VOKELO-414679 format. One line per field, with one value per residue (C-alpha): residue in three letters; x, y, z; residue number from 1. Coordinates in steps of 0.05 Angstrom, whole numbers. Example, Ala and Ser with C-alpha at 12.3 -4.5 7.8 and 13.67 -1.06 7.14 Angstrom:
<rs>
residu <- c(ALA  SER)
x <- c(246  273)
y <- c(-90  -21)
z <- c(156  143)
num <- c(1  2)
</rs>
This chain:
<rs>
residu <- c(UNK  UNK  UNK  UNK  UNK  UNK  UNK  UNK  UNK  UNK  UNK  UNK  UNK  UNK  UNK  UNK  UNK  UNK  UNK  UNK  UNK  UNK  UNK  UNK  UNK  UNK  UNK  UNK  UNK  UNK  UNK  UNK  UNK  UNK  UNK  UNK  UNK  UNK  UNK  UNK  UNK  UNK  UNK  UNK  UNK  UNK  UNK  UNK  UNK  UNK  UNK  UNK  UNK  UNK  UNK  UNK  UNK  UNK  UNK  UNK  UNK  UNK  UNK  UNK  UNK  UNK  UNK  UNK  UNK  UNK  UNK  UNK  UNK  UNK  UNK  UNK  UNK  UNK  UNK  UNK  UNK  UNK  UNK  UNK  UNK  UNK  UNK  UNK  UNK  UNK  UNK  UNK  UNK  UNK  UNK  UNK  UNK  UNK  UNK  UNK  UNK  UNK  UNK  UNK  UNK  UNK  UNK  UNK  UNK  UNK  UNK  UNK  UNK  UNK  UNK  UNK  UNK  UNK  UNK  UNK  UNK  UNK  UNK  UNK  UNK  UNK  UNK  UNK  UNK  UNK  UNK  UNK  UNK  UNK  UNK  UNK  UNK  UNK  UNK  UNK  UNK  UNK  UNK  UNK  UNK  UNK  UNK  UNK  UNK  UNK  UNK  UNK  UNK  UNK  UNK  UNK  UNK  UNK  UNK  UNK  UNK  UNK  UNK  UNK  UNK  UNK  UNK  UNK  UNK  UNK  UNK  UNK  UNK  UNK  UNK  UNK  UNK  UNK  UNK  UNK  UNK  UNK  UNK  UNK  UNK  UNK  UNK  UNK  UNK  UNK  UNK  UNK  UNK  UNK  UNK  UNK  UNK  UNK  UNK  UNK  UNK  UNK  UNK  UNK  UNK  UNK  UNK  UNK  UNK  UNK  UNK  UNK  UNK  UNK  UNK  UNK  UNK  UNK  UNK  UNK  UNK  UNK  UNK  UNK  UNK  UNK  UNK  UNK  UNK  UNK  UNK  UNK  UNK  UNK  UNK  UNK  UNK  UNK  UNK  UNK  UNK  UNK  UNK  UNK  UNK  UNK  UNK  UNK  UNK  UNK  UNK  UNK  UNK  UNK  UNK  UNK  UNK  UNK  UNK  UNK  UNK  UNK  UNK  UNK  UNK  UNK  UNK  UNK  UNK  UNK  UNK  UNK  UNK  UNK  UNK  UNK  UNK  UNK  UNK  UNK  UNK  UNK  UNK  UNK  UNK  UNK  UNK  UNK  UNK  UNK  UNK  UNK  UNK  UNK  UNK  UNK  UNK  UNK  UNK  UNK  UNK  UNK  UNK  UNK  UNK  UNK  UNK  UNK  UNK  UNK  UNK  UNK  UNK  UNK  UNK  UNK  UNK  UNK  UNK  UNK  UNK  UNK  UNK  UNK  UNK  UNK  UNK  UNK  UNK  UNK  UNK  UNK  UNK  UNK  UNK  UNK  UNK  UNK  UNK  UNK  UNK  UNK  UNK  UNK  UNK  UNK  UNK  UNK  UNK  UNK  UNK  UNK  UNK  UNK  UNK  UNK  UNK  UNK  UNK  UNK  UNK  UNK  UNK  UNK  UNK  UNK  UNK  UNK  UNK  UNK  UNK  UNK  UNK  UNK  UNK  UNK  UNK  UNK  UNK  UNK  UNK  UNK  UNK  UNK  UNK  UNK  UNK  UNK  UNK  UNK  UNK  UNK  UNK  UNK  UNK  UNK  UNK  UNK  UNK  UNK  UNK  UNK  UNK  UNK  UNK  UNK  UNK  UNK  UNK  UNK  UNK  UNK  UNK  UNK  UNK  UNK  UNK  UNK  UNK  UNK  UNK  UNK  UNK  UNK  UNK  UNK  UNK  UNK  UNK  UNK  UNK  UNK  UNK  UNK  UNK  UNK  UNK  UNK  UNK  UNK  UNK  UNK  UNK  UNK  UNK  UNK  UNK  UNK  UNK  UNK  UNK  UNK  UNK  UNK  UNK  UNK  UNK  UNK  UNK  UNK  UNK  UNK  UNK  UNK  UNK  UNK  UNK  UNK  UNK  UNK  UNK  UNK  UNK  UNK  UNK  UNK  UNK  UNK  UNK  UNK  UNK  UNK  UNK  UNK  UNK  UNK  UNK  UNK  UNK  UNK  UNK  UNK  UNK  UNK  UNK  UNK  UNK  UNK  UNK  UNK  UNK  UNK  UNK  UNK  UNK  UNK  UNK  UNK  UNK  UNK  UNK  UNK  UNK  UNK  UNK  UNK  UNK  UNK  UNK  UNK  UNK  UNK  UNK  UNK  UNK  UNK  UNK  UNK  UNK  UNK  UNK  UNK  UNK  UNK  UNK  UNK  UNK  UNK  UNK  UNK  UNK  UNK  UNK  UNK  UNK  UNK  UNK  UNK  UNK)
x <- c(1206  1158  1140  1126  1081  1046  1032  1005  960  934  920  883  842  822  803  763  726  710  683  640  615  589  549  571  525  545  591  576  617  658  652  639  649  586  592  625  629  704  760  830  891  961  1013  1040  971  940  871  834  790  720  669  601  543  587  556  586  550  562  514  444  471  477  520  516  557  585  657  701  771  769  822  816  864  822  756  749  731  718  657  637  574  501  515  458  459  401  382  320  262  259  327  357  415  432  496  549  610  621  681  674  723  715  754  711  649  633  608  616  573  582  538  562  553  479  456  443  456  388  370  300  270  197  162  224  273  338  379  448  514  556  525  560  529  557  538  561  509  463  468  470  494  515  546  542  469  411  336  294  221  166  91  77  140  202  264  324  390  464  479  436  432  382  373  330  318  288  265  299  330  374  385  435  451  400  344  276  216  157  92  35  -35  -103  -111  -44  31  71  144  195  261  314  389  377  316  304  250  218  191  141  110  122  142  196  238  267  325  351  320  264  205  142  99  31  -29  -53  10  82  112  181  213  280  252  191  157  115  71  63  13  -35  -13  -1  55  85  127  173  222  179  159  120  58  35  -26  -39  -91  -37  -44  15  19  78  85  133  95  44  5  -27  -71  -72  -129  -178  -148  -144  -87  -66  -14  24  70  68  25  23  -28  -28  -76  -46  -112  -149  -86  -95  -57  -72  -25  -40  -9  -54  -95  -138  -161  -201  -186  -246  -296  -252  -258  -208  -202  -147  -132  -75  -44  -90  -82  -112  -83  -117  -73  -109  -110  -40  -64  -65  -123  -102  -155  -149  -193  -179  -211  -228  -276  -278  -324  -362  -438  -477  -540  -591  -620  -682  -682  -754  -780  -784  -846  -839  -841  -885  -874  -799  -792  -756  -767  -792  -739  -758  -747  -678  -634  -563  -518  -478  -418  -412  -347  -359  -309  -329  -280  -290  -283  -251  -245  -201  -181  -137  -126  -100  -169  -214  -209  -260  -275  -330  -338  -354  -351  -377  -346  -385  -357  -425  -441  -370  -396  -366  -420  -400  -438  -438  -417  -388  -350  -319  -274  -256  -209  -246  -313  -338  -397  -428  -493  -520  -500  -455  -452  -392  -398  -331  -315  -247  -228  -249  -309  -360  -422  -438  -508  -532  -600  -614  -595  -537  -498  -444  -402  -346  -301  -309  -267  -250  -314  -355  -380  -427  -475  -530  -569  -628  -662  -631  -570  -536  -469  -436  -361  -315  -242  -254  -288  -361  -404  -477  -517  -589  -625  -696  -734  -724  -673  -634  -577  -530  -491  -444  -454  -395  -400  -371  -305  -301  -316  -378  -417  -479  -505  -565  -606  -662  -707  -746  -767  -721  -655  -609  -542  -485  -413  -355  -284  -303  -355  -431  -453  -528  -580  -653  -701  -774  -834  -836  -777  -770  -707  -671  -606  -567  -509  -445  -442  -511  -494  -494  -452  -515  -535  -470  -487  -544  -570  -531  -467  -404  -332  -289  -222  -187  -201  -188  -132  -79  -29  -24  10  -43  -97  -63  -72  -141  -147  -182  -234  -252  -258  -306  -347  -357  -381  -436  -507  -536  -591)
y <- c(1137  1189  1206  1134  1129  1193  1169  1102  1139  1185  1126  1092  1155  1158  1085  1095  1154  1113  1056  1104  1141  1082  1018  966  908  839  803  727  694  757  789  864  916  954  1010  1035  1102  1096  1055  1050  1008  1004  991  932  900  850  875  940  964  987  1014  1048  1018  966  922  864  832  763  742  744  748  816  819  881  897  955  942  891  870  858  818  841  788  730  768  741  784  785  826  854  883  877  824  814  767  773  734  760  774  705  689  729  712  755  750  791  767  736  703  694  647  666  609  559  604  590  641  625  668  677  706  745  712  709  718  671  671  672  648  665  634  656  621  582  606  573  594  571  597  585  578  560  576  547  596  548  495  540  497  521  479  479  431  470  457  492  501  504  523  536  550  483  448  461  418  415  379  381  383  406  426  468  480  542  524  456  469  404  400  345  337  293  275  283  304  326  348  382  388  425  403  429  380  346  354  304  292  254  232  207  205  230  261  289  342  386  453  457  387  381  308  276  218  173  127  110  85  135  146  183  201  233  219  163  123  113  90  57  55  52  68  111  174  219  274  324  366  308  267  205  154  104  55  0  -53  -82  -16  -20  20  20  50  72  16  -37  -54  -63  -71  -90  -110  -105  -43  0  59  97  159  185  234  183  125  84  37  -15  -69  -114  -172  -214  -168  -181  -145  -156  -134  -140  -122  -179  -222  -239  -232  -234  -253  -246  -227  -167  -124  -62  -27  33  58  105  48  -5  -49  -91  -138  -189  -246  -291  -343  -316  -341  -314  -330  -322  -334  -304  -369  -393  -448  -414  -420  -421  -404  -401  -380  -348  -281  -241  -183  -151  -93  -60  -59  -12  -42  4  -25  4  7  8  64  54  84  128  94  142  108  102  169  140  187  162  142  152  103  109  77  50  38  -26  -42  -110  -128  -178  -219  -260  -313  -352  -399  -465  -446  -490  -481  -517  -516  -573  -586  -571  -570  -553  -540  -505  -463  -397  -371  -309  -287  -236  -202  -184  -256  -284  -336  -370  -388  -441  -450  -500  -570  -550  -604  -599  -649  -654  -712  -774  -739  -711  -663  -640  -609  -555  -498  -499  -441  -445  -401  -378  -364  -332  -361  -431  -465  -478  -492  -516  -502  -538  -506  -543  -616  -644  -708  -729  -791  -818  -877  -934  -986  -1005  -997  -982  -911  -881  -838  -789  -747  -700  -638  -589  -602  -565  -592  -562  -569  -559  -548  -578  -640  -655  -653  -650  -660  -637  -657  -644  -671  -736  -764  -825  -860  -919  -932  -985  -984  -1004  -1064  -1067  -1091  -1032  -1075  -1074  -1132  -1102  -1044  -1002  -970  -922  -866  -811  -738  -710  -731  -707  -740  -729  -750  -762  -779  -784  -838  -834  -828  -816  -813  -795  -798  -777  -776  -841  -884  -943  -984  -1049  -1079  -1126  -1170  -1156  -1225  -1215  -1147  -1140  -1087  -1050  -1041  -1005  -935  -886  -865  -799  -824  -797  -794  -735  -755  -743  -668  -657  -606  -643  -585  -509  -514  -562  -508  -476  -539  -552  -627  -646  -684  -619  -583  -637  -635  -560  -566  -613  -585  -566  -619)
z <- c(-307  -281  -353  -369  -308  -327  -398  -370  -321  -376  -421  -364  -351  -425  -424  -361  -391  -452  -409  -369  -430  -471  -458  -508  -523  -499  -547  -544  -488  -474  -405  -414  -360  -376  -325  -261  -226  -214  -244  -216  -235  -209  -264  -225  -214  -262  -244  -243  -186  -205  -156  -154  -193  -224  -278  -318  -376  -404  -459  -426  -355  -320  -257  -211  -149  -107  -126  -161  -180  -255  -292  -364  -392  -367  -361  -290  -231  -156  -137  -69  -37  -59  -111  -160  -220  -268  -330  -365  -318  -287  -255  -199  -152  -91  -50  -13  -52  -120  -154  -229  -264  -337  -369  -330  -337  -264  -212  -138  -92  -16  39  100  168  187  115  56  -18  -51  -120  -145  -208  -214  -154  -135  -82  -63  -2  19  47  -15  -83  -148  -215  -280  -335  -389  -373  -332  -269  -197  -140  -66  -16  49  64  31  25  -39  -35  -85  -81  -49  -24  17  6  53  37  49  -26  -83  -156  -195  -269  -282  -355  -342  -270  -249  -180  -151  -76  -39  33  89  42  70  30  64  25  56  33  53  111  119  114  73  91  49  79  31  16  -55  -88  -157  -163  -216  -191  -248  -243  -168  -181  -137  -162  -109  -124  -54  11  26  73  53  113  124  168  123  136  114  48  45  -23  -59  -128  -139  -163  -119  -148  -91  -131  -142  -81  -123  -122  -170  -130  -154  -128  -73  -40  25  44  117  152  224  230  224  150  104  28  -15  -88  -147  -171  -134  -161  -104  -100  -28  -40  -67  -29  -94  -107  -158  -148  -197  -182  -119  -78  -2  41  117  171  241  275  241  239  166  101  27  -29  -104  -171  -180  -133  -132  -68  -46  24  24  15  49  -13  -52  -111  -122  -169  -193  -147  -93  -22  43  111  178  239  299  338  323  275  207  159  85  34  -42  -99  -166  -148  -86  -80  -11  6  62  71  116  148  180  244  275  351  377  423  498  531  592  660  700  766  761  727  666  606  540  489  417  362  332  279  282  222  229  186  153  118  62  21  -39  -64  -128  -166  -144  -71  -27  46  96  170  212  242  183  107  52  -21  -60  -122  -87  -16  20  86  128  190  221  237  227  178  117  67  16  -49  -107  -85  -17  21  91  126  199  214  189  180  114  107  42  17  -29  18  79  128  176  237  266  338  346  278  301  269  323  279  209  182  119  104  39  49  87  87  137  135  178  164  214  179  108  66  128  141  192  149  166  116  120  92  142  185  242  267  328  342  402  386  317  343  326  390  369  305  294  230  209  148  112  160  138  174  172  236  262  338  381  426  496  470  420  361  317  289  257  216  237  182  201  175  212  209  263  293  350  361  410  400  447  430  357  370  373  445  437  382  386  327  327  321  282  263  216  212  221  246  201  222  184  154  122  91  16  -18  -41  32  54  30  31  -38  -41  -10  -43  -22  -43  -14  -80  -77  -3  12  52  66  62  -6  -32  -31  -92  -134  -162  -180  -244  -203  -167  -233  -258  -194  -197  -269  -248  -247  -180  -187)
num <- c(1  2  3  4  5  6  7  8  9  10  11  12  13  14  15  16  17  18  19  20  21  22  23  24  25  26  27  28  29  30  31  32  33  34  35  36  37  38  39  40  41  42  43  44  45  46  47  48  49  50  51  52  53  54  55  56  57  58  59  60  61  62  63  64  65  66  67  68  69  70  71  72  73  74  75  76  77  78  79  80  81  82  83  84  85  86  87  88  89  90  91  92  93  94  95  96  97  98  99  100  101  102  103  104  105  106  107  108  109  110  111  112  113  114  115  116  117  118  119  120  121  122  123  124  125  126  127  128  129  130  131  132  133  134  135  136  137  138  139  140  141  142  143  144  145  146  147  148  149  150  151  152  153  154  155  156  157  158  159  160  161  162  163  164  165  166  167  168  169  170  171  172  173  174  175  176  177  178  179  180  181  182  183  184  185  186  187  188  189  190  191  192  193  194  195  196  197  198  199  200  201  202  203  204  205  206  207  208  209  210  211  212  213  214  215  216  217  218  219  220  221  222  223  224  225  226  227  228  229  230  231  232  233  234  235  236  237  238  239  240  241  242  243  244  245  246  247  248  249  250  251  252  253  254  255  256  257  258  259  260  261  262  263  264  265  266  267  268  269  270  271  272  273  274  275  276  277  278  279  280  281  282  283  284  285  286  287  288  289  290  291  292  293  294  295  296  297  298  299  300  301  302  303  304  305  306  307  308  309  310  311  312  313  314  315  316  317  318  319  320  321  322  323  324  325  326  327  328  329  330  331  332  333  334  335  336  337  338  339  340  341  342  343  344  345  346  347  348  349  350  351  352  353  354  355  356  357  358  359  360  361  362  363  364  365  366  367  368  369  370  371  372  373  374  375  376  377  378  379  380  381  382  383  384  385  386  387  388  389  390  391  392  393  394  395  396  397  398  399  400  401  402  403  404  405  406  407  408  409  410  411  412  413  414  415  416  417  418  419  420  421  422  423  424  425  426  427  428  429  430  431  432  433  434  435  436  437  438  439  440  441  442  443  444  445  446  447  448  449  450  451  452  453  454  455  456  457  458  459  460  461  462  463  464  465  466  467  468  469  470  471  472  473  474  475  476  477  478  479  480  481  482  483  484  485  486  487  488  489  490  491  492  493  494  495  496  497  498  499  500  501  502  503  504  505  506  507  508  509  510  511  512  513  514  515  516  517  518  519  520  521  522  523  524  525  526  527  528  529  530  531  532  533  534  535  536  537  538  539  540  541  542  543  544  545  546  547  548  549)
</rs>
């Protein structure tokens, strides 16, 4: 028995000397014990103990350690102390303990308490407590919490995977990405995130938040390029800003650096500060210039006063204009001791929105149509061009240009600088009518209160009798007119300097006398509901095609 043991020990010593004397090249998928200072094996053990500068080689992977238990039959081993796995000059893994399962071709690496397993692949570092590396498919993964960071980003998750060959990384459960830019830090929160350390592109396929100082993005399907700070967002993603604006659409392309964005499919933009919203099929916006363009089923809503204004046109172009205002100098007051103030300039901002063509709007107290409209914030005025018509209850106003001045989103004045005509139904086929070269109508809570007209004034009125009936028509002409109205009836009219006119009993009226020369009714094109602003009647199309003459 002793002889047998001696022969086995001698054979083991010879084998050990052979191993230490030569360095065989890797042989395909075979694990080779390349070197060790000492080798020891008990006859009853299925493994040999190697220690001191131990190195195993499997194909292109080199694995170093202080000591190991090597199982020659399966080519598996357990390694201890100063673990280092190296593949070429780009992939390094450091740990305190390693278990290599050769049949599965899987290495599991562990760190001592207070330390981390580290995987380094060029500028990428991954740290975790327990790291598993599949040599067969060249995939590393963890499920005990880990951090991956590269030259720009740091990613934290409970579970993660990394493929050194493709530079793809997948992260799951409580994922956080921190991207440090020149002036801002971007943070992404998600339940799962796919990331490439070369392109720096993140792929989001679960509910996610993307946050930086420009605002927050909420998405369940999107791509974010952290190198370029651009996003491609799908599935009704939502973009918010600190100023209270929101944007959602089927698809959004957004560049945070330039502030440029493009939206496709049922775009909705809201502005809580202005209490307004915009809907369209397509939109383009520039945050830097505070400009936007939208088209396709376009509708604008303004709801600051509770009663919503609905406005439709086929296209919208919104932009910001800077006006330089000169403030005159103030001379010194020698007696009062006030110093002289030099002339200065102030830059005022004017937000402008152009809507065209076939513009229609509705609110319960006022409705209107035209072919193009310009809205300016500096003077809170809506300017209507090309056959503009405005209705308020039974009154209709039209002209060549209508300027509607807004006060807290309520129309308080209508200015028609180039001809105006107003008509109000009194009874069937009878209308109060006033026309002139320039017209200013003032309203209170949507009700006409005063009317000032200058130049070529013409009117037809049906004055009320004491019993609230009317029995005559008054027809008059003058150069200037001022009228006051109360409870939707004419309370006072003054015409000057010279007036010509006549009163005609109703029973003597001929049909040709009922209307002023330019009288027209446009009831067939009047918006009658919020939904009606989206439908352009054929009669409105025909009107807008008429010449301006």
